[in-house]
N, C-alpha and C positions, 0 to 999 in steps of 0.2 A: 110488418107487425108480427109475422110468425116468428121472426128471430128474437124479437122482444119477449114474446111469450116463452120461448125456449130458454132465454137468458134468465127470466124471472123463476122458471122451474129450476134451473141449475142453481140459483142463488138459494132458494128455499131449501133444496136438498143439502147444500153445503152447510147452511146454518143449522139444520136438523142434525147432520152428521157431527158438526162441531159441538152442538149442545149435548148430544148423547155421550160423545167422548169426553166432554168435560165432566158430566156426572160420573162416568167411569173413573176418570183421573181422580176426582174428588173422593170417590170411594177408596181409591188406593191410598190417598193421603190420609184418609181418616182412620186407616188402619185395618181394613178387612184384608186379610191375607193368610196364608199358611193352611188354609182349608181347601176343600174342593172347589169353593168359590172365590179362590184367591184373586181372580180377575176383577173382583168388585161386582158380581153378577149373582142372580139367583139361581144359576144353573141352567136357565133358559136363555141367557144372554141379555136379561134385563137388569140394568144397573140397580144396585141396592141404594137405599137412602140411609145415609149415616151422617152425623155431624162432621164437618170438615174442621180440622185443627187450624186455627187462625195463626198464621206466622206474621210478625210485624213487618210491614213494607218499608224497612229501613235501609234497603240497599237497592240501587238502581235495577230495574227489571231488564232482563235480557229477552229480546224479541225471539219467540220460538221458531219463526220461519227463517231466521238467519242462522240456525244452529244445525240444519240439515238441508241438503239440496234435493230438488225433484229427481235429479239423476241418481243420487245416492239412494233415495227411497226406491225408485224403480229397479235399481240394481239389486238391492237387498231382498226385494220380494218377487223378482223376476216378472213383473207385470207393469203396465202403464198406469200412471196416476195423473190426476188433474193437477194443476199448479196449487201450491199451498194457499189456504185461506187463513188469514190471521184474525184472532179475536182476543180482546183483553177482557177478562172477568174476574172480579174480586181479587186484583193484585197478582193474577196469573195471566201469563201470554200462552195462548194456544194456537197451534197451527195444524190444520186438518189437510190431508192429501187424500181425497176420495179416489177409489179405483175408477178408472175411465169406464163407463158403461155399467158400473155396479156402485152407485153412490152409498149404498148401505154398508159397503165395506171401506175401511179406510186405515191410514196410519195417522196417529195423532201425536203431536209432540207438545208437551206442556212444560213451560219454564216458570220457576219460582225462584225469587231471590229474597233472602232474608238472613238476618244474623242468627236466626233459629233454625236454619237449614241443616247444619252439621249434626245436631242432636236429633232432628226429625228424621233425617236420612237413616241414621243407625237404628232408630226405633222402628221405622218402616222395614228395613232389611231384616231385622229379628223376626218380624211377623210372618215372612215368607219362609217356609220350611224347605221349599225347593230352589232357593236362591243360589245362583251359580255365579261366582265372581267373574268379572270381565275386566280387562286391562284398558281403563278409560278414566280420564279426569283423576281426581284424588281417590274416589272410590266409586265402584259401579257393580251392578249385578243384573242378571235377567232371571226371570221366573215365568215360565210359559211364554206368552206373547208380549210381556211387558219387560222394559229395560228401564233402569233408573241410574242416572249418572250424577255425581256430585263433584263440583270443583269449587273450593272456597265456600262461599255463601250462596251459590246458585245450585239448584237441583233441577234436573230435567227428566221427565217421565215420558217414555216412548210406549205407546200402545199400539200393537199390530193387530188391528180388529178385522181379521179376514177369515173366511170359512176354509180352514186349512187344518191338517194335522198339527200336533204339537211340535214336532221336529223342525218343519220349516218355519213356524212361527219363532221358535227359540233362535233358530239361525238368523232370521231377519231382525229380530230384536237385538241380538249381539252385534251384528253389522252396523246397525243404526246407533247403537250405544257408543260403538268405537268412533263413528263419524262425528257424533255430537261431542264426544270427549276431546276430539282433536280441535274443535272450535271454541271450547270453553276456556 
């Protein structure tokens, strides 16, 4: 029975992490960026609430957990993570990799496929004043602990939600954007 209680707690944490990350990714897609709160938060780490731009689901969705491996995540951040947990919400595929022993910190990958992605990627990139180009996919950039990669009609958002200084977050987001770009 003790194992069941532990598994239930682990599942609740993974769902909570994925839900918070989904809100953060949705904030990124809605266009908050280029300000001190470019990560889609209120400055205290709480995701902001903004309307999400609806993209038509007219292209087959790519499963987010197939775009980066656990080993790639661990290599990029230099720490152990739990296996990715996949969820599909509102035409988006999410994959959360919570830190082992620190479920409130995670790497989240969100995949969106739509004919509207190319224009939306460009509009999103322009909102980030600190966007640094990355060689991945057709287009990619990182800004802080976020990386966004586009190839064709698929866009992948990587959120490195760890309590670390900015430089390691940028480095991890860059490595993960390159790994995702190689699979798209």
